[in-house]
Biotite code that builds the C-alpha atoms (Angstrom):
import biotite.structure as struc

atoms = struc.array([
    struc.Atom([-14.779, -42.757, -12.013], chain_id="A", res_id=1, res_name="MET", atom_name="CA", element="C"),
    struc.Atom([-14.572, -38.862, -12.026], chain_id="A", res_id=2, res_name="LEU", atom_name="CA", element="C"),
    struc.Atom([-15.231, -37.394, -15.091], chain_id="A", res_id=3, res_name="THR", atom_name="CA", element="C"),
    struc.Atom([-13.079, -34.834, -16.356], chain_id="A", res_id=4, res_name="ASP", atom_name="CA", element="C"),
    struc.Atom([-15.711, -32.507, -15.326], chain_id="A", res_id=5, res_name="GLU", atom_name="CA", element="C"),
    struc.Atom([-15.597, -33.706, -12.090], chain_id="A", res_id=6, res_name="GLN", atom_name="CA", element="C"),
    struc.Atom([-11.959, -33.408, -12.040], chain_id="A", res_id=7, res_name="LYS", atom_name="CA", element="C"),
    struc.Atom([-12.119, -30.124, -13.214], chain_id="A", res_id=8, res_name="THR", atom_name="CA", element="C"),
    struc.Atom([-14.714, -28.384, -10.575], chain_id="A", res_id=9, res_name="LEU", atom_name="CA", element="C"),
    struc.Atom([-12.549, -30.635, -7.524], chain_id="A", res_id=10, res_name="ILE", atom_name="CA", element="C"),
    struc.Atom([-9.376, -28.645, -8.942], chain_id="A", res_id=11, res_name="ARG", atom_name="CA", element="C"),
    struc.Atom([-10.993, -25.384, -8.767], chain_id="A", res_id=12, res_name="LYS", atom_name="CA", element="C"),
    struc.Atom([-12.482, -26.190, -5.236], chain_id="A", res_id=13, res_name="GLY", atom_name="CA", element="C"),
    struc.Atom([-9.222, -26.991, -3.781], chain_id="A", res_id=14, res_name="LEU", atom_name="CA", element="C"),
    struc.Atom([-7.415, -23.677, -5.714], chain_id="A", res_id=15, res_name="SER", atom_name="CA", element="C"),
    struc.Atom([-10.155, -21.948, -2.903], chain_id="A", res_id=16, res_name="LYS", atom_name="CA", element="C"),
    struc.Atom([-9.372, -24.146, -0.165], chain_id="A", res_id=17, res_name="GLY", atom_name="CA", element="C"),
    struc.Atom([-13.020, -26.080, -0.135], chain_id="A", res_id=18, res_name="VAL", atom_name="CA", element="C"),
    struc.Atom([-12.736, -28.791, 1.657], chain_id="A", res_id=19, res_name="ALA", atom_name="CA", element="C"),
    struc.Atom([-13.138, -32.224, 0.212], chain_id="A", res_id=20, res_name="ASP", atom_name="CA", element="C"),
    struc.Atom([-16.506, -33.388, 1.924], chain_id="A", res_id=21, res_name="THR", atom_name="CA", element="C"),
    struc.Atom([-17.799, -29.858, 0.487], chain_id="A", res_id=22, res_name="GLN", atom_name="CA", element="C"),
    struc.Atom([-16.723, -29.761, -2.745], chain_id="A", res_id=23, res_name="ILE", atom_name="CA", element="C"),
    struc.Atom([-17.685, -34.026, -3.120], chain_id="A", res_id=24, res_name="ALA", atom_name="CA", element="C"),
    struc.Atom([-21.277, -32.759, -1.360], chain_id="A", res_id=25, res_name="GLU", atom_name="CA", element="C"),
    struc.Atom([-21.746, -30.041, -3.834], chain_id="A", res_id=26, res_name="SER", atom_name="CA", element="C"),
    struc.Atom([-20.332, -32.652, -7.297], chain_id="A", res_id=27, res_name="ILE", atom_name="CA", element="C"),
    struc.Atom([-22.193, -35.283, -5.916], chain_id="A", res_id=28, res_name="GLY", atom_name="CA", element="C"),
    struc.Atom([-19.740, -37.824, -5.115], chain_id="A", res_id=29, res_name="VAL", atom_name="CA", element="C"),
    struc.Atom([-18.376, -39.630, -2.033], chain_id="A", res_id=30, res_name="LYS", atom_name="CA", element="C"),
    struc.Atom([-15.710, -37.685, -0.333], chain_id="A", res_id=31, res_name="HIS", atom_name="CA", element="C"),
    struc.Atom([-13.523, -40.175, -0.626], chain_id="A", res_id=32, res_name="MET", atom_name="CA", element="C"),
    struc.Atom([-13.229, -39.724, -4.729], chain_id="A", res_id=33, res_name="ALA", atom_name="CA", element="C"),
    struc.Atom([-11.678, -36.019, -3.672], chain_id="A", res_id=34, res_name="VAL", atom_name="CA", element="C"),
    struc.Atom([-10.066, -37.070, -1.664], chain_id="A", res_id=35, res_name="PHE", atom_name="CA", element="C"),
    struc.Atom([-8.641, -39.686, -3.173], chain_id="A", res_id=36, res_name="GLY", atom_name="CA", element="C"),
    struc.Atom([-8.024, -37.163, -6.671], chain_id="A", res_id=37, res_name="TYR", atom_name="CA", element="C"),
    struc.Atom([-6.460, -34.161, -4.183], chain_id="A", res_id=38, res_name="ARG", atom_name="CA", element="C"),
    struc.Atom([-4.158, -36.818, -3.325], chain_id="A", res_id=39, res_name="LYS", atom_name="CA", element="C"),
    struc.Atom([-3.404, -38.200, -6.545], chain_id="A", res_id=40, res_name="SER", atom_name="CA", element="C"),
    struc.Atom([-2.611, -34.311, -7.771], chain_id="A", res_id=41, res_name="LEU", atom_name="CA", element="C"),
    struc.Atom([0.247, -33.982, -4.560], chain_id="A", res_id=42, res_name="GLY", atom_name="CA", element="C"),
    struc.Atom([-2.059, -31.896, -2.631], chain_id="A", res_id=43, res_name="ILE", atom_name="CA", element="C"),
    struc.Atom([-1.646, -32.090, 0.840], chain_id="A", res_id=44, res_name="THR", atom_name="CA", element="C"),
    struc.Atom([-4.598, -31.083, 3.088], chain_id="A", res_id=45, res_name="ALA", atom_name="CA", element="C"),
    struc.Atom([-2.325, -28.401, 4.650], chain_id="A", res_id=46, res_name="ALA", atom_name="CA", element="C"),
    struc.Atom([-1.936, -26.948, 1.798], chain_id="A", res_id=47, res_name="GLN", atom_name="CA", element="C"),
    struc.Atom([-5.614, -27.014, 1.050], chain_id="A", res_id=48, res_name="VAL", atom_name="CA", element="C"),
    struc.Atom([-6.316, -24.877, 4.503], chain_id="A", res_id=49, res_name="LEU", atom_name="CA", element="C"),
    struc.Atom([-3.500, -22.495, 3.379], chain_id="A", res_id=50, res_name="GLU", atom_name="CA", element="C"),
    struc.Atom([-5.081, -21.630, 0.308], chain_id="A", res_id=51, res_name="VAL", atom_name="CA", element="C"),
    struc.Atom([-8.689, -21.606, 2.105], chain_id="A", res_id=52, res_name="ARG", atom_name="CA", element="C"),
    struc.Atom([-6.706, -19.417, 4.619], chain_id="A", res_id=53, res_name="TYR", atom_name="CA", element="C"),
    struc.Atom([-5.647, -16.614, 1.846], chain_id="A", res_id=54, res_name="ASP", atom_name="CA", element="C"),
    struc.Atom([-8.869, -16.825, -0.138], chain_id="A", res_id=55, res_name="THR", atom_name="CA", element="C"),
    struc.Atom([-10.787, -16.205, 3.318], chain_id="A", res_id=56, res_name="TRP", atom_name="CA", element="C"),
    struc.Atom([-8.483, -12.934, 3.450], chain_id="A", res_id=57, res_name="ILE", atom_name="CA", element="C"),
    struc.Atom([-9.192, -11.526, 0.347], chain_id="A", res_id=58, res_name="ARG", atom_name="CA", element="C"),
    struc.Atom([-12.754, -11.709, 0.443], chain_id="A", res_id=59, res_name="LEU", atom_name="CA", element="C"),
    struc.Atom([-12.900, -9.656, 3.758], chain_id="A", res_id=60, res_name="LEU", atom_name="CA", element="C"),
    struc.Atom([-10.634, -7.407, 2.237], chain_id="A", res_id=61, res_name="GLU", atom_name="CA", element="C"),
    struc.Atom([-12.424, -6.814, -0.649], chain_id="A", res_id=62, res_name="SER", atom_name="CA", element="C"),
    struc.Atom([-15.614, -6.022, 1.363], chain_id="A", res_id=63, res_name="GLY", atom_name="CA", element="C"),
    struc.Atom([-17.107, -9.386, 1.612], chain_id="A", res_id=64, res_name="MET", atom_name="CA", element="C"),
    struc.Atom([-18.666, -10.267, 5.197], chain_id="A", res_id=65, res_name="SER", atom_name="CA", element="C"),
    struc.Atom([-17.523, -12.427, 7.772], chain_id="A", res_id=66, res_name="VAL", atom_name="CA", element="C"),
    struc.Atom([-20.963, -14.239, 7.964], chain_id="A", res_id=67, res_name="ASP", atom_name="CA", element="C"),
    struc.Atom([-20.817, -14.544, 3.714], chain_id="A", res_id=68, res_name="LEU", atom_name="CA", element="C"),
    struc.Atom([-17.417, -16.037, 4.209], chain_id="A", res_id=69, res_name="VAL", atom_name="CA", element="C"),
    struc.Atom([-18.134, -18.751, 6.780], chain_id="A", res_id=70, res_name="ALA", atom_name="CA", element="C"),
    struc.Atom([-21.564, -19.667, 5.342], chain_id="A", res_id=71, res_name="SER", atom_name="CA", element="C"),
    struc.Atom([-19.371, -19.926, 1.913], chain_id="A", res_id=72, res_name="LEU", atom_name="CA", element="C"),
    struc.Atom([-17.055, -22.657, 3.442], chain_id="A", res_id=73, res_name="TYR", atom_name="CA", element="C"),
    struc.Atom([-19.827, -23.814, 5.766], chain_id="A", res_id=74, res_name="LYS", atom_name="CA", element="C"),
    struc.Atom([-18.247, -22.723, 9.202], chain_id="A", res_id=75, res_name="VAL", atom_name="CA", element="C"),
    struc.Atom([-19.108, -20.158, 12.283], chain_id="A", res_id=76, res_name="LYS", atom_name="CA", element="C"),
    struc.Atom([-17.976, -16.867, 10.972], chain_id="A", res_id=77, res_name="PRO", atom_name="CA", element="C"),
    struc.Atom([-16.009, -16.619, 14.626], chain_id="A", res_id=78, res_name="GLU", atom_name="CA", element="C"),
    struc.Atom([-14.317, -19.780, 13.093], chain_id="A", res_id=79, res_name="SER", atom_name="CA", element="C"),
    struc.Atom([-13.154, -17.591, 10.356], chain_id="A", res_id=80, res_name="VAL", atom_name="CA", element="C"),
    struc.Atom([-12.255, -14.548, 12.703], chain_id="A", res_id=81, res_name="LEU", atom_name="CA", element="C"),
    struc.Atom([-10.129, -16.850, 15.427], chain_id="A", res_id=82, res_name="ASN", atom_name="CA", element="C"),
    struc.Atom([-8.487, -19.383, 12.928], chain_id="A", res_id=83, res_name="THR", atom_name="CA", element="C"),
    struc.Atom([-7.348, -16.652, 10.706], chain_id="A", res_id=84, res_name="LEU", atom_name="CA", element="C"),
    struc.Atom([-5.797, -14.309, 14.156], chain_id="A", res_id=85, res_name="TYR", atom_name="CA", element="C"),
    struc.Atom([-4.664, -17.629, 15.251], chain_id="A", res_id=86, res_name="ARG", atom_name="CA", element="C"),
    struc.Atom([-3.023, -18.686, 12.215], chain_id="A", res_id=87, res_name="LYS", atom_name="CA", element="C"),
    struc.Atom([-2.146, -15.542, 10.274], chain_id="A", res_id=88, res_name="ARG", atom_name="CA", element="C"),
    struc.Atom([-2.435, -12.579, 13.023], chain_id="A", res_id=89, res_name="LYS", atom_name="CA", element="C"),
    struc.Atom([-5.229, -11.080, 10.863], chain_id="A", res_id=90, res_name="PHE", atom_name="CA", element="C"),
    struc.Atom([-7.418, -8.588, 11.857], chain_id="A", res_id=91, res_name="SER", atom_name="CA", element="C"),
    struc.Atom([-10.742, -8.068, 10.583], chain_id="A", res_id=92, res_name="TYR", atom_name="CA", element="C"),
    struc.Atom([-10.742, -4.555, 12.163], chain_id="A", res_id=93, res_name="THR", atom_name="CA", element="C"),
    struc.Atom([-7.450, -3.375, 10.384], chain_id="A", res_id=94, res_name="GLU", atom_name="CA", element="C"),
    struc.Atom([-8.610, -5.111, 7.317], chain_id="A", res_id=95, res_name="ALA", atom_name="CA", element="C"),
    struc.Atom([-12.097, -3.233, 7.054], chain_id="A", res_id=96, res_name="LYS", atom_name="CA", element="C"),
    struc.Atom([-9.956, 0.079, 7.342], chain_id="A", res_id=97, res_name="LYS", atom_name="CA", element="C"),
    struc.Atom([-8.007, -0.527, 5.148], chain_id="A", res_id=98, res_name="ARG", atom_name="CA", element="C"),
    struc.Atom([-10.454, -2.055, 1.987], chain_id="A", res_id=99, res_name="GLY", atom_name="CA", element="C"),
    struc.Atom([-11.961, 1.586, 2.966], chain_id="A", res_id=100, res_name="GLN", atom_name="CA", element="C"),
    struc.Atom([-8.765, 3.359, 2.530], chain_id="A", res_id=101, res_name="ARG", atom_name="CA", element="C"),
    struc.Atom([-7.968, 1.903, -0.599], chain_id="A", res_id=102, res_name="ALA", atom_name="CA", element="C"),
    struc.Atom([-11.967, 2.536, -1.893], chain_id="A", res_id=103, res_name="ILE", atom_name="CA", element="C"),
    struc.Atom([-11.359, 6.382, -0.392], chain_id="A", res_id=104, res_name="GLU", atom_name="CA", element="C"),
    struc.Atom([-8.066, 6.736, -1.704], chain_id="A", res_id=105, res_name="ALA", atom_name="CA", element="C"),
    struc.Atom([-9.436, 5.332, -5.691], chain_id="A", res_id=106, res_name="GLU", atom_name="CA", element="C"),
    struc.Atom([-12.680, 7.758, -5.185], chain_id="A", res_id=107, res_name="PHE", atom_name="CA", element="C"),
    struc.Atom([-10.048, 10.597, -3.910], chain_id="A", res_id=108, res_name="ARG", atom_name="CA", element="C"),
    struc.Atom([-7.449, 9.665, -7.816], chain_id="A", res_id=109, res_name="LYS", atom_name="CA", element="C"),
    struc.Atom([-10.211, 9.708, -9.688], chain_id="A", res_id=110, res_name="ALA", atom_name="CA", element="C"),
    struc.Atom([-11.441, 13.852, -8.333], chain_id="A", res_id=111, res_name="LEU", atom_name="CA", element="C"),
    struc.Atom([-7.988, 14.521, -8.002], chain_id="A", res_id=112, res_name="GLY", atom_name="CA", element="C"),
    struc.Atom([-7.834, 15.277, -4.273], chain_id="A", res_id=113, res_name="ILE", atom_name="CA", element="C"),
    struc.Atom([-5.494, 14.584, -2.173], chain_id="A", res_id=114, res_name="THR", atom_name="CA", element="C"),
    struc.Atom([-5.728, 13.512, 1.479], chain_id="A", res_id=115, res_name="ALA", atom_name="CA", element="C"),
    struc.Atom([-4.834, 16.207, 2.936], chain_id="A", res_id=116, res_name="GLN", atom_name="CA", element="C"),
    struc.Atom([-6.802, 18.200, 1.165], chain_id="A", res_id=117, res_name="ASP", atom_name="CA", element="C"),
    struc.Atom([-9.796, 16.274, 2.936], chain_id="A", res_id=118, res_name="VAL", atom_name="CA", element="C"),
    struc.Atom([-8.188, 16.281, 6.028], chain_id="A", res_id=119, res_name="ARG", atom_name="CA", element="C"),
    struc.Atom([-7.926, 20.003, 5.745], chain_id="A", res_id=120, res_name="GLU", atom_name="CA", element="C"),
    struc.Atom([-12.219, 20.159, 4.144], chain_id="A", res_id=121, res_name="GLN", atom_name="CA", element="C"),
    struc.Atom([-12.743, 18.027, 7.592], chain_id="A", res_id=122, res_name="ARG", atom_name="CA", element="C"),
    struc.Atom([-11.035, 20.433, 9.758], chain_id="A", res_id=123, res_name="LEU", atom_name="CA", element="C"),
    struc.Atom([-13.026, 23.777, 7.701], chain_id="A", res_id=124, res_name="GLU", atom_name="CA", element="C"),
    struc.Atom([-15.959, 22.048, 8.531], chain_id="A", res_id=125, res_name="ALA", atom_name="CA", element="C"),
    struc.Atom([-15.672, 21.466, 11.754], chain_id="A", res_id=126, res_name="TRP", atom_name="CA", element="C"),
    struc.Atom([-14.138, 25.037, 12.637], chain_id="A", res_id=127, res_name="VAL", atom_name="CA", element="C"),
    struc.Atom([-17.536, 26.089, 10.736], chain_id="A", res_id=128, res_name="ARG", atom_name="CA", element="C"),
    struc.Atom([-19.800, 23.725, 12.279], chain_id="A", res_id=129, res_name="LEU", atom_name="CA", element="C"),
    struc.Atom([-18.400, 25.029, 16.051], chain_id="A", res_id=130, res_name="ALA", atom_name="CA", element="C"),
    struc.Atom([-18.543, 28.557, 15.719], chain_id="A", res_id=131, res_name="ASP", atom_name="CA", element="C"),
    struc.Atom([-22.567, 28.082, 14.598], chain_id="A", res_id=132, res_name="SER", atom_name="CA", element="C"),
    struc.Atom([-22.567, 26.568, 18.240], chain_id="A", res_id=133, res_name="GLY", atom_name="CA", element="C"),
    struc.Atom([-22.480, 22.760, 17.495], chain_id="A", res_id=134, res_name="MET", atom_name="CA", element="C"),
    struc.Atom([-20.477, 20.905, 20.390], chain_id="A", res_id=135, res_name="SER", atom_name="CA", element="C"),
    struc.Atom([-17.921, 18.692, 19.930], chain_id="A", res_id=136, res_name="ILE", atom_name="CA", element="C"),
    struc.Atom([-19.715, 15.238, 20.917], chain_id="A", res_id=137, res_name="GLU", atom_name="CA", element="C"),
    struc.Atom([-23.009, 16.274, 17.821], chain_id="A", res_id=138, res_name="ALA", atom_name="CA", element="C"),
    struc.Atom([-19.656, 16.970, 15.623], chain_id="A", res_id=139, res_name="ILE", atom_name="CA", element="C"),
    struc.Atom([-17.924, 13.570, 16.630], chain_id="A", res_id=140, res_name="ALA", atom_name="CA", element="C"),
    struc.Atom([-21.347, 12.127, 16.255], chain_id="A", res_id=141, res_name="GLY", atom_name="CA", element="C"),
    struc.Atom([-22.034, 13.171, 12.993], chain_id="A", res_id=142, res_name="ILE", atom_name="CA", element="C"),
    struc.Atom([-18.292, 12.344, 11.807], chain_id="A", res_id=143, res_name="TYR", atom_name="CA", element="C"),
    struc.Atom([-18.313, 8.482, 13.990], chain_id="A", res_id=144, res_name="ASN", atom_name="CA", element="C"),
    struc.Atom([-15.544, 10.111, 16.142], chain_id="A", res_id=145, res_name="LEU", atom_name="CA", element="C"),
    struc.Atom([-14.144, 10.363, 19.766], chain_id="A", res_id=146, res_name="LYS", atom_name="CA", element="C"),
    struc.Atom([-15.017, 13.563, 21.167], chain_id="A", res_id=147, res_name="PRO", atom_name="CA", element="C"),
    struc.Atom([-11.696, 14.044, 21.984], chain_id="A", res_id=148, res_name="THR", atom_name="CA", element="C"),
    struc.Atom([-10.465, 13.721, 18.257], chain_id="A", res_id=149, res_name="THR", atom_name="CA", element="C"),
    struc.Atom([-12.390, 16.741, 17.341], chain_id="A", res_id=150, res_name="VAL", atom_name="CA", element="C"),
    struc.Atom([-11.815, 19.119, 20.027], chain_id="A", res_id=151, res_name="ARG", atom_name="CA", element="C"),
    struc.Atom([-7.722, 18.267, 19.711], chain_id="A", res_id=152, res_name="SER", atom_name="CA", element="C"),
    struc.Atom([-8.010, 19.094, 16.281], chain_id="A", res_id=153, res_name="ALA", atom_name="CA", element="C"),
    struc.Atom([-9.964, 21.915, 16.506], chain_id="A", res_id=154, res_name="LEU", atom_name="CA", element="C"),
    struc.Atom([-7.428, 22.896, 19.150], chain_id="A", res_id=155, res_name="ARG", atom_name="CA", element="C"),
    struc.Atom([-4.403, 23.056, 16.423], chain_id="A", res_id=156, res_name="LYS", atom_name="CA", element="C"),
    struc.Atom([-6.017, 24.460, 13.453], chain_id="A", res_id=157, res_name="LYS", atom_name="CA", element="C"),
    struc.Atom([-5.492, 28.700, 14.267], chain_id="A", res_id=158, res_name="PRO", atom_name="CA", element="C"),
    struc.Atom([-9.001, 30.546, 14.157], chain_id="A", res_id=159, res_name="ARG", atom_name="CA", element="C"),
    struc.Atom([-9.308, 34.085, 13.698], chain_id="A", res_id=160, res_name="THR", atom_name="CA", element="C"),
    struc.Atom([-11.595, 36.144, 15.620], chain_id="A", res_id=161, res_name="ALA", atom_name="CA", element="C"),
    struc.Atom([-12.756, 37.383, 12.069], chain_id="A", res_id=162, res_name="GLY", atom_name="CA", element="C"),
    struc.Atom([-14.002, 34.472, 10.808], chain_id="A", res_id=163, res_name="ALA", atom_name="CA", element="C"),
    struc.Atom([-15.837, 33.770, 13.784], chain_id="A", res_id=164, res_name="SER", atom_name="CA", element="C"),
    struc.Atom([-17.812, 36.783, 13.969], chain_id="A", res_id=165, res_name="ALA", atom_name="CA", element="C"),
    struc.Atom([-18.249, 36.243, 10.493], chain_id="A", res_id=166, res_name="GLU", atom_name="CA", element="C"),
    struc.Atom([-19.919, 32.587, 10.623], chain_id="A", res_id=167, res_name="SER", atom_name="CA", element="C"),
    struc.Atom([-21.773, 33.410, 13.427], chain_id="A", res_id=168, res_name="ASN", atom_name="CA", element="C"),
    struc.Atom([-23.158, 37.053, 11.819], chain_id="A", res_id=169, res_name="SER", atom_name="CA", element="C"),
    struc.Atom([-24.483, 34.856, 8.552], chain_id="A", res_id=170, res_name="ASP", atom_name="CA", element="C"),
    struc.Atom([-26.401, 32.480, 9.490], chain_id="A", res_id=171, res_name="PRO", atom_name="CA", element="C"),
    struc.Atom([-26.561, 30.487, 6.280], chain_id="A", res_id=172, res_name="ALA", atom_name="CA", element="C"),
    struc.Atom([-22.886, 30.815, 6.666], chain_id="A", res_id=173, res_name="ALA", atom_name="CA", element="C"),
    struc.Atom([-22.614, 26.911, 6.834], chain_id="A", res_id=174, res_name="PHE", atom_name="CA", element="C"),
    struc.Atom([-25.645, 25.616, 4.251], chain_id="A", res_id=175, res_name="ASP", atom_name="CA", element="C"),
    struc.Atom([-26.320, 21.400, 5.389], chain_id="A", res_id=176, res_name="TRP", atom_name="CA", element="C"),
])
């Protein structure tokens, strides 16, 4: 017979998509007790799986590592990524990018800076670096970008001869 506390822990585990066996192991009961209680609640195994996938996505998008999510659910990291891709067309790479953009957006909002301001400042820094003699490849390396991205942006940016001469004549024009 399950205690009220065990029933609460089972409901909590099911609400996060934890498997019956894992819940049973953590609260010290047989997995059939968890299975029976889950059935009495009218929760199917498929529903638990759907909740699990939602939870995994939420955890990964919040910045938790794949390894940590996998260890919490006692599965392999590859299983997390492969399952989410197959079942939800979820791309971890895209989720990481979205998460990073969200963090950057919050930071910009706190500072009162727009995304366009950031792009313009970055481009100005690239121009100063290029004018000081730094190679496109070195600039790209600093920003973890492809050299073609930097090269393309620099080609589009109109530069005046005065700005270039000014940067070259004053070695302290760009202060690291």
